[in-house]
GUKOL-312833 format. One line per field, with one value per residue (C-alpha): x, y, z; residue in three letters; residue number from 1. Coordinates in pm, whole numbers. Layout:
REM GUKOL-312833
xx <- X;...
yy <- Y;...
zz <- Z;...
code <- ALA;...
pos <- NUM;...
This chain:
REM GUKOL-312833
xx <- -2037;-2361;-2226;-1908;-2109;-2309;-1990;-1844;-2160;-2198;-1843;-1900;-2229;-2042;-1838;-1938;-1883;-1530;-1427;-1577;-1387;-1063;-1126;-1183;-861;-657;-806;-678;-344;-237;-311;-590;-865;-840;-966;-1214;-1369;-1388;-1564;-1809;-1903;-2090;-2284;-2164;-2349;-2178;-1839;-1896;-2000;-1697;-1461;-1625;-1603;-1235;-1133;-1354;-1143;-1306;-1203;-993;-1230;-1267;-889;-852;-1122;-992;-650;-802;-1016;-713;-517;-820;-815;-1099;-896;-1200;-1392;-1087;-1049;-1420;-1413;-1115;-1281;-1592;-1375;-1216;-1534;-1814;-1969;-1762;-1476;-1112;-790;-685;-422;-70;84;316;31;-174;104;170;-197;-223;57;-182;-476;-557;-626;-268;-94;250;429;373;736;666;361;519;395;472;254;40;-202;-51;-10;77;245;251;414;288;505;360;458;143;290;310;198;-161;-339;-136;-446;-606;-300;-329;-697;-622;-342;-556;-825;-575;-431;-777;-890;-580;-566;-252;-202;-45;133;138;407;259;472;789;1102;1391;1585;1282;1222;1484;1408;1037;1118;1354;1078;842;1108;1174;803;805;1111;959;616;502;286;392;437;382;521;566;473;639;502;707;540;724;949;1278;1608;1847;2106;1879;1733;1382;1277;1098;859;1154;1328;1597;1699;1737;1902;1721;2048;1990;1631;1633;1892;1680;1465;1727;1781;2038;1849;1499;1525;1150;1109;1371;1229;926;843;945;752;850;633;818;597;835;1048;1391;1521;1415;1333;968;921;727;635;425;72;-95;-466;-721;-441;-279;79;122;461;675;791;1164;1314;1596;1854;1820;1950;2105;1911;2071;2253;1938;1640;1266;1257;1006;1056;831;933;671;892;1218;1562;1613;1246;979;674;317;75;-254;-421;-763;-678;-355;-43;-106;66;-140;-454;-373;-295;-638;-806;-598;-590;-965;-1031;-759;-607;-797;-662;-328;14;203;423;126;-62;215;272;-94;-49;240;35;-254;-19;168;-156;-259;-148;-95;-34;169;170;-29;254;185;397;420;500;615;692;999;996;1297;1269;1465;1151;1180;807;482;313;-67;-253;-576;-713;-631;-980;-1037;-1152;-1507
yy <- 2824;2627;2430;2342;2238;2001;1851;1795;1632;1415;1283;1221;1043;788;671;385;427;282;498;809;738;696;1023;1206;1057;1184;1531;1531;1361;1635;1913;2040;2019;1992;1673;1868;2029;1691;1531;1822;1778;1454;1425;1435;1764;1916;1795;1953;2281;2269;2235;2527;2733;2657;2687;2959;3031;2895;2534;2509;2290;2051;2034;1943;1678;1527;1480;1305;1088;977;894;694;477;647;791;764;1013;1237;1252;1315;1595;1758;1732;1893;2182;2219;2203;2304;2650;2907;2661;2747;2552;2333;2520;2384;2220;2519;2774;2559;2540;2914;2995;2758;2927;3206;2979;2922;2552;2474;2260;2206;2201;1915;1807;1738;1530;1331;974;655;585;293;284;-21;-387;-495;-824;-1000;-1312;-1487;-1742;-1897;-2193;-2324;-2633;-2590;-2226;-2208;-1903;-1901;-1983;-1663;-1467;-1614;-1521;-1160;-1123;-1271;-1016;-730;-852;-866;-530;-349;-526;-735;-1041;-1281;-1614;-1840;-2062;-2258;-2482;-2474;-2647;-2413;-2489;-2408;-2055;-1872;-2063;-1983;-1614;-1622;-1767;-1493;-1229;-1371;-1357;-987;-923;-1113;-955;-748;-537;-229;-320;-54;-241;-575;-686;-988;-1136;-1396;-1563;-1840;-1937;-1754;-1715;-1440;-1307;-1287;-1635;-1738;-2104;-2341;-2610;-2846;-2583;-2541;-2174;-1902;-1567;-1249;-1121;-1378;-1264;-883;-850;-1065;-758;-483;-262;-497;-823;-692;-410;-424;-277;-4;304;105;27;-314;-390;-670;-777;-1015;-1191;-1392;-1357;-1203;-1369;-1540;-1246;-1248;-897;-802;-1137;-1447;-1429;-1691;-1734;-1980;-2140;-2264;-2152;-1994;-2068;-1784;-1717;-1719;-1484;-1263;-1002;-664;-658;-366;-278;-379;-116;-22;207;197;-74;-75;-352;-419;-654;-784;-724;-566;-720;-993;-1050;-1306;-1215;-1232;-1489;-1624;-1947;-1781;-1433;-1507;-1295;-974;-754;-906;-865;-496;-452;-588;-334;-31;-100;-162;174;396;215;422;755;711;628;316;482;629;299;103;382;340;-39;16;249;2;-274;-64;49;-308;-537;-905;-1174;-1489;-1678;-1387;-1142;-840;-828;-555;-556;-302;-339;-202;-27;30;238;359;488;819;888;809;475;493;164;318;41;58;81;-65;172;115
zz <- -1529;-1553;-1850;-1663;-1358;-1576;-1721;-1375;-1246;-1556;-1502;-1130;-1199;-1412;-1111;-886;-512;-510;-805;-646;-327;-520;-704;-377;-242;-535;-502;-146;-221;-461;-213;-437;-175;201;362;570;262;86;381;403;35;87;-240;-600;-653;-350;-472;-814;-653;-421;-715;-893;-576;-517;-882;-1033;-1342;-1657;-1719;-1403;-1201;-1493;-1529;-1162;-1178;-1502;-1345;-1044;-1272;-1469;-1152;-1035;-1345;-1538;-1820;-2047;-1832;-1799;-2177;-2226;-1969;-2137;-2478;-2333;-2221;-2560;-2766;-2530;-2523;-2339;-2290;-2259;-2304;-2013;-1812;-1841;-1538;-1493;-1506;-1271;-1014;-1033;-981;-687;-493;-395;-315;51;-16;-116;144;-3;-333;-581;-529;-161;-253;-534;-548;-738;-1040;-926;-1217;-1385;-1293;-940;-853;-516;-373;-61;118;433;647;813;978;1356;1322;1452;1310;986;781;908;795;445;435;529;275;-2;77;65;-265;-418;-280;-405;-742;-696;-912;-665;-646;-339;-195;96;320;108;229;291;-25;-241;-111;-318;-644;-603;-557;-855;-1070;-951;-1025;-1370;-1447;-1368;-1586;-1877;-1853;-2150;-1919;-1727;-1360;-1092;-792;-621;-270;-111;212;399;699;879;1168;1187;1367;1462;1220;921;882;781;778;547;662;720;942;676;684;420;487;386;244;-31;-88;-93;-375;-608;-672;-687;-989;-1144;-1101;-1162;-1420;-1476;-1127;-1155;-988;-869;-504;-373;-54;185;479;712;967;1180;1490;1508;1824;2145;2374;2472;2613;2301;2162;2187;2321;2535;2486;2628;2832;2512;2453;2111;1962;1841;1489;1566;1315;1214;1279;1112;757;577;264;-64;-265;-450;-422;-364;-98;189;445;742;1023;1262;1565;1679;1644;1898;1981;1901;1694;1816;1673;1803;1692;1655;1526;1340;1356;1543;1284;1002;1212;1270;901;815;1043;941;567;560;725;580;281;24;146;328;188;290;552;734;717;886;1139;1233;1247;1487;1704;1721;1835;2088;2253;2323;2605;2531;2787;2823;3154;3297;3221;3001;2686;2425;2055;1799;1431;1252;915;689;375;74;-99;-282;-319;-144;-215;-233;-271;-400;-622;-991;-1142;-1484;-1754;-1876
code <- MET;ALA;ALA;GLU;ALA;ARG;ARG;LEU;LEU;GLN;ALA;LEU;ASP;GLU;LEU;ASP;GLN;ALA;GLN;LEU;LYS;ALA;CYS;ARG;CYS;HIS;LEU;GLY;PHE;GLN;GLY;ARG;VAL;SER;GLN;ALA;ARG;LEU;GLU;ALA;ALA;GLY;SER;ARG;GLU;GLU;LEU;ALA;GLN;LEU;LEU;LEU;GLN;LEU;PHE;PRO;ALA;ALA;GLY;GLN;ALA;ALA;ALA;VAL;LEU;SER;GLU;ALA;LEU;GLU;LEU;SER;GLY;ARG;ARG;ASP;LEU;ALA;VAL;ALA;LEU;ARG;ARG;GLY;GLN;GLU;HIS;GLY;PRO;GLY;SER;VAL;ALA;VAL;PRO;THR;LYS;GLU;LYS;TRP;GLN;ALA;ALA;GLN;GLN;THR;HIS;ASP;GLU;ILE;LYS;SER;SER;PRO;ASP;GLU;LEU;GLU;GLU;TYR;ASP;MET;ARG;ASN;GLY;ARG;MET;ALA;PHE;LEU;MET;CYS;VAL;LYS;THR;ASN;ARG;PRO;GLY;ALA;GLU;LYS;ASP;ILE;GLU;VAL;MET;ARG;LYS;LEU;PHE;GLN;HIS;TYR;ASN;PHE;THR;HIS;GLN;GLU;CYS;ILE;ASN;PRO;ILE;GLY;GLN;ASP;ILE;VAL;PRO;LYS;LEU;GLU;LYS;PHE;ARG;ASP;GLY;ILE;ASN;GLN;SER;ALA;ASP;VAL;ILE;SER;CYS;CYS;LEU;ILE;THR;LEU;MET;SER;HIS;GLY;ARG;GLU;ASN;GLY;TRP;ILE;CYS;GLY;GLU;ASP;LYS;ASP;LYS;VAL;ASN;LEU;LYS;ASP;ILE;PHE;PRO;LEU;PHE;ASN;ASN;ALA;ASN;CYS;PRO;LYS;LEU;GLN;GLY;LYS;PRO;LYS;ILE;PHE;ILE;ILE;GLN;ALA;CYS;ARG;GLY;SER;ASN;LYS;ASP;GLU;GLY;VAL;GLU;ARG;MET;ASP;ASN;ALA;PHE;GLN;GLU;SER;ASP;ASP;MET;MET;ASP;SER;MET;ARG;LEU;PRO;THR;SER;SER;ASP;TYR;TYR;ILE;VAL;TYR;SER;THR;GLN;LYS;GLY;TYR;VAL;ALA;LEU;ARG;ASN;GLU;LYS;HIS;GLY;SER;ARG;MET;ILE;GLU;ALA;MET;ASN;GLU;VAL;PHE;SER;GLN;HIS;GLY;MET;LYS;TRP;HIS;LEU;GLY;ASP;LEU;PHE;THR;LYS;VAL;ASN;LYS;GLU;LEU;MET;GLN;ARG;ASP;PHE;LYS;ILE;ASP;ASN;HIS;ILE;VAL;LYS;VAL;THR;ILE;VAL;MET;GLU;SER;THR;LEU;THR;LYS;ALA;VAL;TYR;LEU;THR;PRO;ARG;LEU;ALA;ASN;LYS
pos <- 1;2;3;4;5;6;7;8;9;10;11;12;13;14;15;16;17;18;19;20;21;22;23;24;25;26;27;28;29;30;31;32;33;34;35;36;37;38;39;40;41;42;43;44;45;46;47;48;49;50;51;52;53;54;55;56;57;58;59;60;61;62;63;64;65;66;67;68;69;70;71;72;73;74;75;76;77;78;79;80;81;82;83;84;85;86;87;88;89;90;91;92;93;94;95;96;97;98;99;100;101;102;103;104;105;106;107;108;109;110;111;112;113;114;115;116;117;118;119;120;121;122;123;124;125;126;127;128;129;130;131;132;133;134;135;136;137;138;139;140;141;142;143;144;145;146;147;148;149;150;151;152;153;154;155;156;157;158;159;160;161;162;163;164;165;166;167;168;169;170;171;172;173;174;175;176;177;178;179;180;181;182;183;184;185;186;187;188;189;190;191;192;193;194;195;196;197;198;199;200;201;202;203;204;205;206;207;208;209;210;211;212;213;214;215;216;217;218;219;220;221;222;223;224;225;226;227;228;229;230;231;232;233;234;235;236;237;238;239;240;241;242;243;244;245;246;247;248;249;250;251;252;253;254;255;256;257;258;259;260;261;262;263;264;265;266;267;268;269;270;271;272;273;274;275;276;277;278;279;280;281;282;283;284;285;286;287;288;289;290;291;292;293;294;295;296;297;298;299;300;301;302;303;304;305;306;307;308;309;310;311;312;313;314;315;316;317;318;319;320;321;322;323;324;325;326;327;328;329;330;331;332;333;334;335;336;337;338;339;340;341;342;343;344;345;346;347;348;349;350;351;352;353;354;355;356;357;358;359;360
């Protein structure tokens, strides 16, 4: 037991703070350890002792930790830990997945079956596309800043399309899509953010007010047109209005009217899988944007993702974004207005954005 404790601690000591946090997250994601127990084990030594306490069978704690290390991007440490089990004194073979699952059914730490906690493999490359019209949209620069930060934090390689005219939007997205299809690397997912003016019935505008319908955008990334992303999550964040109603829309601040992002009608998802689409407002309503703070949905995303992005899956993150927005009162012409986002999903697994950490 002492030898295994040393191996666990040696592996944990090799992690920097971000990697340790990711490892803790994966231990919790898989239902291996409760969140309360993880939070109580504040130090690396306490975490190692917790694993040994929860998984006392020889080699079991190391097997659990090695799996979390691999999911966190430290495959080198996972391999080293497994080799230590195989060749170290008093070691035993790593339990098979089937034996592990059977043993866990009687453990009081189990939360649910692995099938219920299945998640997309996010360990490989991530691609993002950012389209933003800044012209006559005060606060748009702040939105770009926030999205760039999120891309960097969650290891997305991203392309930008700033102030495109309407007829250039689809060709730019096609070029981005073709780059994914032609990539020699494994791609885990793509994230497409479109921030502009909009209209009802599915239209989003370029800088010149020329319109493009989302029904021409979503299918670009379906299973037929983007085979590289088959079975991979395709995330769309649409920051724009979906009509002219202002019950849940534009905010007035410092006596300066903030224009709305007139946007779109609700679109049916393409005949494909693994889409996650977030609209910044409900059908028929304007979106909320402030010249100092930027779009209110993007602002809330920044707050929620910074606090919870390392441990929650995408659905929970945007549910929290929605709650944060709905709990706030915004004003225009001294009248309180409210806002809520809308989420549409054909995902089949959970999407965790825990950063893909490079092996050392």
